[in-house]
C-alpha positions in Angstrom: 17.0 -10.9 10.7 18.2 -7.5 9.6 15.7 -5.0 8.8 16.7 -1.9 7.0 14.4 -1.5 4.1 10.9 0.9 4.9 7.9 0.4 3.0 4.3 1.8 3.0 1.3 -0.6 2.4 -2.2 0.7 1.5 -5.0 -1.6 2.8 -8.6 -1.2 1.4 -11.8 -2.9 1.8 -15.2 -2.4 0.6 -17.0 -5.9 0.8 -18.4 -7.9 3.7 -17.1 -6.8 7.2 -14.5 -4.5 6.0 -12.9 -3.9 9.7 -12.7 -7.5 10.1 -10.8 -8.0 6.5 -8.4 -5.3 7.6 -8.0 -6.7 11.0 -7.2 -9.9 9.5 -4.9 -8.5 6.6 -2.9 -6.6 9.5 -2.6 -9.4 11.6 -1.3 -11.8 8.8 1.3 -8.9 7.8 2.3 -8.9 11.4 3.0 -12.8 11.4 5.6 -12.6 8.4 8.9 -12.8 10.1 10.4 -10.7 7.4 8.0 -7.5 8.2 8.0 -5.5 11.1 4.8 -3.3 11.4 6.2 0.5 12.8 3.1 2.6 12.3 -0.6 2.4 11.3 -2.7 5.2 10.1 -6.1 5.7 11.3 -8.7 3.9 8.9 -10.6 6.1 6.6 -13.9 5.7 4.7 -13.8 6.7 1.2 -15.9 6.9 -1.9 -14.6 4.7 -5.0 -12.6 6.8 -7.4 -12.3 5.0 -10.9 -15.2 2.5 -10.6 -17.6 4.3 -8.6 -20.8 1.8 -8.9 -19.6 -0.1 -5.6 -19.8 0.3 -2.0 -17.4 2.8 0.1 -13.9 1.7 0.9 -12.3 1.6 4.4 -8.8 2.4 4.0 -5.5 2.4 5.9 -1.5 2.7 5.5 1.0 0.8 7.2 4.5 1.8 7.7 6.7 -1.6 7.7 10.1 -2.3 8.3 11.3 -5.0 5.6 14.3 -7.6 5.8 17.2 -6.9 3.8 17.0 -10.2 2.5 13.3 -10.3 1.4 13.2 -9.0 -2.1 10.3 -7.1 -3.7 8.9 -9.8 -5.5 8.7 -11.9 -2.5 7.0 -8.9 -0.7 4.4 -8.6 -3.4 3.8 -12.4 -3.4 3.4 -12.4 0.4 1.1 -9.6 0.3 -1.0 -11.2 -2.6 -1.3 -14.5 -0.6 -2.6 -12.7 2.2 -5.3 -11.5 -0.1 -6.0 -14.8 -1.4 -6.0 -16.4 2.2 -8.8 -13.7 3.0 -10.9 -14.5 0.0 -10.1 -11.8 -2.3 -11.6 -12.5 -5.7 -10.8 -10.3 -8.8 -14.2 -9.5 -10.3 -13.4 -6.6 -12.5 -11.3 -3.6 -13.0 -11.0 -1.6 -9.8 -14.0 -3.4 -8.8 -15.3 -4.4 -5.1 -12.7 -6.4 -3.1 -12.6 -8.1 0.2 -9.1 -6.8 0.7 -6.4 -4.9 -1.2 -3.1 -4.5 -0.4 -0.8 -2.5 -2.5 2.9 -1.5 -2.0 2.8 2.3 -2.2 6.4 2.6 -1.8 9.2 0.8 -1.1 12.6 3.1 0.1 13.0 5.5 -2.8 12.7 3.0 -5.5 11.1 3.9 -8.8 10.5 1.3 -11.1 7.9 -0.1 -13.6 7.6 -3.7 -14.5 4.9 -6.0 -15.6 3.9 -6.9 -12.1 4.8 -3.6 -9.9 5.0 -0.3 -10.3 6.6 2.1 -7.6 5.7 4.3 -6.2 2.3 2.9 -6.7 0.2 5.3 -8.9 -2.4 5.7 -6.1 0.1 7.7 -3.8 -0.6 10.7 -6.2 -3.9 9.6 -7.5 -6.1 9.2 -4.5 -6.2 12.2 -2.2 -6.8 10.2 1.1 -3.3 8.5 0.5 -1.8 12.1 1.2 -4.3 12.7 3.8 -3.3 9.6 5.8 0.4 10.2 5.3 -0.1 13.5 6.8 -2.2 12.4 9.7 0.8 9.5 10.3 3.4 12.3 10.3 5.0 10.7 7.3 4.1 13.3 4.4 7.8 13.1 3.7 7.2 10.0 2.0 4.8 11.7 -0.5 7.2 14.6 -1.3 10.1 12.2 -1.6 8.9 11.3 -5.0 7.5 14.6 -6.3 11.1 15.9 -5.8 12.7 12.9 -7.5 10.1 13.1 -10.3 11.2 16.9 -10.4 14.9 16.2 -10.7 14.3 13.2 -13.1 12.6 15.6 -15.6 14.3 19.1 -14.9 17.9 18.0 -13.8 20.8 19.6 -15.8 23.2 16.9 -14.9 
């Protein structure tokens, strides 16, 4: 299988055995033949941000290589299938969750559809994302979209 696209995934859990949910999610991701995990950040405990009346989160970032034949909708469906398999219930907006798997970035794709926004808003709205990317030696993915956004708004082309 040809792998050529790099994606960064954000994992989070704040209900039950958070480490177990994270371990299971990573294992499930590793069994997808279209994905290859290249790097994992350390796990970081963080306070909830938007909906603050809930337990603290455990967060982690994965750098994955994605098969060139695996479309973004297929990637999203597969990750949501893992969430469902692990028992994720969507209780309330930004509420507690067993597991949450977000696509932070996919190559340099910038898009906004009904089902997917890239880069994911949390890339810049959640400070721990920058911290984990820095710790992984992957801060370039963070700055790439700052540069693309700057070029989009200030380009003289």
